[in-house]
TIRO-2110 file (N, C-alpha, C; in Angstrom, 1 decimal):
// TIRO-2110
166.0, 53.2, 36.2, N, 1, A
167.3, 53.8, 36.4, CA, 1, A
167.1, 55.3, 36.4, C, 1, A
167.7, 55.9, 37.5, N, 2, A
167.6, 57.3, 37.6, CA, 2, A
168.9, 57.9, 37.0, C, 2, A
168.8, 58.9, 36.1, N, 3, A
170.0, 59.4, 35.4, CA, 3, A
171.0, 60.1, 36.3, C, 3, A
170.7, 60.5, 37.6, N, 4, A
171.7, 61.1, 38.4, CA, 4, A
172.4, 60.1, 39.3, C, 4, A
171.9, 58.8, 39.3, N, 5, A
172.5, 57.8, 40.2, CA, 5, A
173.7, 57.0, 39.5, C, 5, A
174.5, 56.4, 40.3, N, 6, A
175.6, 55.5, 39.8, CA, 6, A
175.3, 54.1, 40.1, C, 6, A
175.5, 53.2, 39.2, N, 7, A
175.2, 51.8, 39.4, CA, 7, A
176.3, 50.8, 39.0, C, 7, A
176.2, 49.6, 39.7, N, 8, A
177.0, 48.5, 39.2, CA, 8, A
176.0, 47.4, 38.7, C, 8, A
176.4, 46.8, 37.6, N, 9, A
175.5, 45.8, 37.1, CA, 9, A
176.0, 44.5, 37.7, C, 9, A
175.1, 43.7, 38.2, N, 10, A
175.4, 42.4, 38.9, CA, 10, A
175.4, 41.3, 37.8, C, 10, A
176.5, 40.6, 37.7, N, 11, A
176.7, 39.5, 36.7, CA, 11, A
176.8, 38.2, 37.4, C, 11, A
175.9, 37.3, 37.0, N, 12, A
175.9, 35.9, 37.5, CA, 12, A
175.2, 35.8, 38.8, C, 12, A
175.1, 34.6, 39.3, N, 13, A
174.4, 34.3, 40.6, CA, 13, A
173.0, 34.6, 40.6, C, 13, A
172.4, 34.7, 41.8, N, 14, A
171.0, 34.8, 41.9, CA, 14, A
170.4, 36.2, 41.6, C, 14, A
171.3, 37.2, 41.5, N, 15, A
170.8, 38.6, 41.2, CA, 15, A
171.3, 39.0, 39.9, C, 15, A
171.6, 38.1, 39.0, N, 16, A
172.1, 38.4, 37.7, CA, 16, A
171.3, 39.4, 36.9, C, 16, A
171.9, 40.4, 36.4, N, 17, A
171.2, 41.4, 35.6, CA, 17, A
170.6, 42.6, 36.3, C, 17, A
170.6, 42.5, 37.6, N, 18, A
170.1, 43.7, 38.4, CA, 18, A
171.1, 44.8, 38.5, C, 18, A
170.6, 46.0, 38.8, N, 19, A
171.5, 47.1, 39.1, CA, 19, A
171.6, 47.4, 40.6, C, 19, A
172.8, 47.6, 41.1, N, 20, A
173.0, 48.0, 42.4, CA, 20, A
173.4, 49.4, 42.5, C, 20, A
172.6, 50.2, 43.2, N, 21, A
172.9, 51.7, 43.4, CA, 21, A
174.1, 51.9, 44.2, C, 21, A
175.2, 52.4, 43.6, N, 22, A
176.4, 52.7, 44.4, CA, 22, A
176.7, 54.2, 44.4, C, 22, A
175.7, 55.0, 44.3, N, 23, A
175.8, 56.4, 44.4, CA, 23, A
176.4, 56.8, 45.7, C, 23, A
177.5, 57.6, 45.7, N, 24, A
178.1, 58.0, 46.9, CA, 24, A
179.1, 57.1, 47.5, C, 24, A
179.3, 55.9, 46.9, N, 25, A
180.3, 55.0, 47.4, CA, 25, A
181.7, 55.5, 47.1, C, 25, A
182.6, 55.4, 48.1, N, 26, A
184.0, 55.8, 47.9, CA, 26, A
184.7, 54.7, 47.0, C, 26, A
185.8, 55.0, 46.3, N, 27, A
186.4, 54.0, 45.4, CA, 27, A
186.8, 52.7, 46.2, C, 27, A
187.3, 52.9, 47.4, N, 28, A
187.6, 51.7, 48.2, CA, 28, A
186.4, 50.8, 48.5, C, 28, A
185.2, 51.4, 48.7, N, 29, A
184.0, 50.7, 48.9, CA, 29, A
183.6, 49.9, 47.7, C, 29, A
183.8, 50.5, 46.5, N, 30, A
183.5, 49.8, 45.3, CA, 30, A
184.4, 48.7, 45.1, C, 30, A
185.7, 48.9, 45.4, N, 31, A
186.7, 47.8, 45.3, CA, 31, A
186.4, 46.6, 46.2, C, 31, A
185.8, 46.9, 47.3, N, 32, A
185.4, 45.8, 48.3, CA, 32, A
184.3, 44.9, 47.8, C, 32, A
183.5, 45.4, 46.9, N, 33, A
182.3, 44.6, 46.4, CA, 33, A
181.2, 44.7, 47.4, C, 33, A
180.3, 43.8, 47.3, N, 34, A
179.1, 43.8, 48.2, CA, 34, A
178.6, 42.4, 48.6, C, 34, A
178.1, 42.3, 49.8, N, 35, A
177.4, 41.1, 50.3, CA, 35, A
175.9, 41.5, 50.4, C, 35, A
175.1, 41.0, 49.4, N, 36, A
173.7, 41.5, 49.3, CA, 36, A
172.7, 40.5, 49.8, C, 36, A
171.9, 40.9, 50.8, N, 37, A
170.9, 40.0, 51.3, CA, 37, A
169.9, 39.6, 50.3, C, 37, A
169.6, 38.3, 50.2, N, 38, A
168.6, 37.8, 49.3, CA, 38, A
168.0, 36.5, 49.7, C, 38, A
166.8, 36.2, 49.4, N, 39, A
166.2, 34.9, 49.7, CA, 39, A
166.5, 33.9, 48.6, C, 39, A
167.2, 34.4, 47.5, N, 40, A
167.5, 33.6, 46.4, CA, 40, A
168.9, 32.9, 46.4, C, 40, A
169.7, 33.2, 47.5, N, 41, A
171.0, 32.6, 47.6, CA, 41, A
170.9, 31.2, 48.0, C, 41, A
172.0, 30.5, 48.1, N, 42, A
172.1, 29.1, 48.6, CA, 42, A
171.4, 28.9, 49.9, C, 42, A
171.6, 29.9, 50.8, N, 43, A
171.0, 29.9, 52.1, CA, 43, A
169.9, 31.0, 52.2, C, 43, A
168.6, 30.6, 52.2, N, 44, A
167.6, 31.6, 52.3, CA, 44, A
167.8, 32.5, 53.5, C, 44, A
167.7, 33.8, 53.2, N, 45, A
168.1, 34.8, 54.3, CA, 45, A
169.5, 35.1, 54.3, C, 45, A
170.3, 34.5, 53.4, N, 46, A
171.8, 34.7, 53.4, CA, 46, A
172.1, 35.9, 52.5, C, 46, A
173.4, 35.9, 52.1, N, 47, A
173.9, 37.0, 51.2, CA, 47, A
174.6, 36.4, 50.0, C, 47, A
174.3, 37.1, 48.9, N, 48, A
175.1, 36.8, 47.7, CA, 48, A
176.2, 37.7, 47.6, C, 48, A
177.4, 37.2, 47.3, N, 49, A
178.6, 38.0, 47.3, CA, 49, A
179.0, 38.4, 45.8, C, 49, A
179.2, 39.7, 45.6, N, 50, A
179.6, 40.2, 44.3, CA, 50, A
180.8, 41.1, 44.5, C, 50, A
181.8, 40.9, 43.5, N, 51, A
183.0, 41.7, 43.5, CA, 51, A
183.3, 42.2, 42.2, C, 51, A
183.9, 43.4, 42.1, N, 52, A
184.4, 43.9, 40.8, CA, 52, A
185.6, 43.2, 40.3, C, 52, A
185.8, 43.2, 39.1, N, 53, A
187.0, 42.7, 38.5, CA, 53, A
188.1, 43.8, 38.6, C, 53, A
189.2, 43.5, 39.3, N, 54, A
190.2, 44.6, 39.5, CA, 54, A
190.8, 45.1, 38.2, C, 54, A
190.7, 44.3, 37.1, N, 55, A
191.3, 44.7, 35.9, CA, 55, A
190.4, 45.3, 34.9, C, 55, A
189.1, 45.4, 35.3, N, 56, A
188.1, 45.9, 34.4, CA, 56, A
188.0, 47.4, 34.6, C, 56, A
187.9, 48.2, 33.5, N, 57, A
187.8, 49.6, 33.6, CA, 57, A
186.5, 50.1, 34.2, C, 57, A
186.6, 51.2, 35.0, N, 58, A
185.4, 51.8, 35.5, CA, 58, A
185.2, 53.2, 35.0, C, 58, A
184.0, 53.6, 34.8, N, 59, A
183.7, 54.9, 34.3, CA, 59, A
183.3, 55.8, 35.5, C, 59, A
183.4, 57.1, 35.4, N, 60, A
183.0, 57.9, 36.5, CA, 60, A
181.7, 58.7, 36.1, C, 60, A
181.1, 59.2, 37.1, N, 61, A
179.8, 59.9, 36.8, CA, 61, A
178.6, 59.0, 36.9, C, 61, A
177.4, 59.6, 36.6, N, 62, A
176.2, 58.9, 36.7, CA, 62, A
176.1, 57.8, 35.6, C, 62, A
175.2, 56.9, 35.8, N, 63, A
174.9, 55.7, 34.9, CA, 63, A
175.6, 54.5, 35.4, C, 63, A
175.9, 53.5, 34.6, N, 64, A
176.5, 52.3, 35.0, CA, 64, A
178.0, 52.6, 35.0, C, 64, A
178.6, 52.4, 36.2, N, 65, A
180.0, 52.6, 36.4, CA, 65, A
180.9, 51.4, 36.2, C, 65, A
180.4, 50.2, 36.7, N, 66, A
181.2, 49.0, 36.6, CA, 66, A
180.3, 47.8, 36.7, C, 66, A
180.9, 46.6, 36.7, N, 67, A
180.2, 45.3, 36.9, CA, 67, A
180.7, 44.6, 38.1, C, 67, A
179.8, 44.1, 38.9, N, 68, A
180.1, 43.2, 40.0, CA, 68, A
179.8, 41.8, 39.6, C, 68, A
180.8, 40.9, 39.8, N, 69, A
180.7, 39.5, 39.4, CA, 69, A
180.4, 38.7, 40.6, C, 69, A
179.5, 37.7, 40.5, N, 70, A
179.1, 36.8, 41.5, CA, 70, A
180.3, 36.0, 41.9, C, 70, A
180.5, 35.8, 43.3, N, 71, A
181.6, 35.1, 43.8, CA, 71, A
181.2, 34.0, 44.8, C, 71, A
179.9, 33.9, 45.1, N, 72, A
179.5, 32.9, 46.1, CA, 72, A
178.4, 33.4, 47.0, C, 72, A
178.0, 32.5, 47.9, N, 73, A
177.0, 32.9, 48.9, CA, 73, A
177.5, 32.7, 50.3, C, 73, A
176.9, 33.3, 51.3, N, 74, A
177.3, 33.2, 52.7, CA, 74, A
176.0, 33.2, 53.5, C, 74, A
175.9, 32.4, 54.6, N, 75, A
174.7, 32.4, 55.4, CA, 75, A
174.4, 33.7, 56.0, C, 75, A
END
């Protein structure tokens, strides 16, 4: 973890516990979540879907800003 970077912690699913670098993401991009390519999803070569909890507080600045929760897989 780089102290100048901003991260989301991935909760659940195939990428549980990993950090996603969201440095430079706009607030609306963070709110949209992420579709992350992985060979570990239900469909190899597919994407694992992660979304923030809209009611969970987010911090600003470097370090861990929020948590993205697993919501499913897509081919």
